[in-house]
N, C-alpha and C positions, 0 to 999 in steps of 0.2 A: 334567618341567621345560620341555621344548620345547613340549609341548601347552599348558601354563599360559600361556606367552608368547603363543602363537598365539591363545588365547581373549582375552587382554587387548588384543592388537593389533586383533583383529576388532571388539571392543567399542568401542575408540577410533575406528576408522574409521567405524563406524555413527554415533556421536555427531557426529563431524566432518561426515559426509555429510548428516545431518539439519540441522545448522546452515547448511551451504552451500546446501541446497535452499531453506530459508526465506529466506535473503538474496537469492536470485534470484527472488523473487516480490514482488508489490505488497502483500501482506499486511503489516500492521504499523501503526505510528504515524508520521504525517507532520506536519511543522510548516512554516509560512510565516514570513517575516521580521516580519510584523506581529503575531505571536502566535497566529494561527489554527492549529487542529489538526484533523486528520482521522484516524480509526482504521478500518482495513479488516481484516476477518477473513472470507475467502471472499466470499460475496455480501452480507455484512452490513457496513454502514458507519455510523459516527457522524459526522455532518456538522459543519462548523465551528460551527453554531448549536446543536449538541447533539442533533439529531434522530437517532433510530435507525431506519434504513430498509434496504431491500434494493436492490441495484443489479445491473448486468451485470458479472460477474467473469470475467476470464481471467488467467492467471498473470502477465502483464506489462501488463495493461490493466484499467481499471475505469471504468464510467460510471454516472451516476444522474441522475434528474430531481429538481431541488431541490423539496422538499416545501412545501406551502402555508404552514406555520408559519415557514419560513426566509426571510431576505431573498433576493430573486431567484427567488422561487417560479416553477416551470414551466420554467426554463432547464435545459439539459443541461450537466452537468459531465463532462468526459472527462479521465482521468488515464492517462499512459503512463509506464511504468518505463523510465528512461534508463540507469540502472545501479543497483547494489544500494542506494545511498544517495540517489538523486535521481529525482524524478518531475516531469514537465511536466503542468501542469493547465491546461485550457482551459474557459472558461465560455461557453455560448451557441453552441457549434459542434457540428457533427455528431459523433455518438458513433463515432469511428474512431481507431485508434492513430495517433499522429504523433510523429516523433522530431525534428522541426525546426520552425522558425517561431516566431511569437509565443506567449506563454503565460506562466504563472507557474511558477517553479521552486520546488518544495517539497523539503525534506530530511527524511530519516528521523530520528526523535527517540525518546526514551524514552516510556513510558506516562505518562498524566497523573497528577499527584499532587493530593491533596485537602488 
């Protein structure tokens, strides 16, 4: 009986720990107030224009160069995770994490629907 409880408690902690680890990473879906969306999964990103490219990924930071097919081609976009639901995005600046100053504030959102 005690062993069964221990197994269920351990399984519960693993599930909660996995969810918390994901929330503390920049991976996921991000939305801006004008309706733009970005999706990040490791080094893979879907840009606001829908291009699927690779960028520079760190747990709390992501940067990429806007591809030729997208508006603003050639500019660097840098994103810094401010908290589990907020990212600061900067366009045309050096690819380095920044927690203050100007930039766009994006918020975590659900996956796109078709």
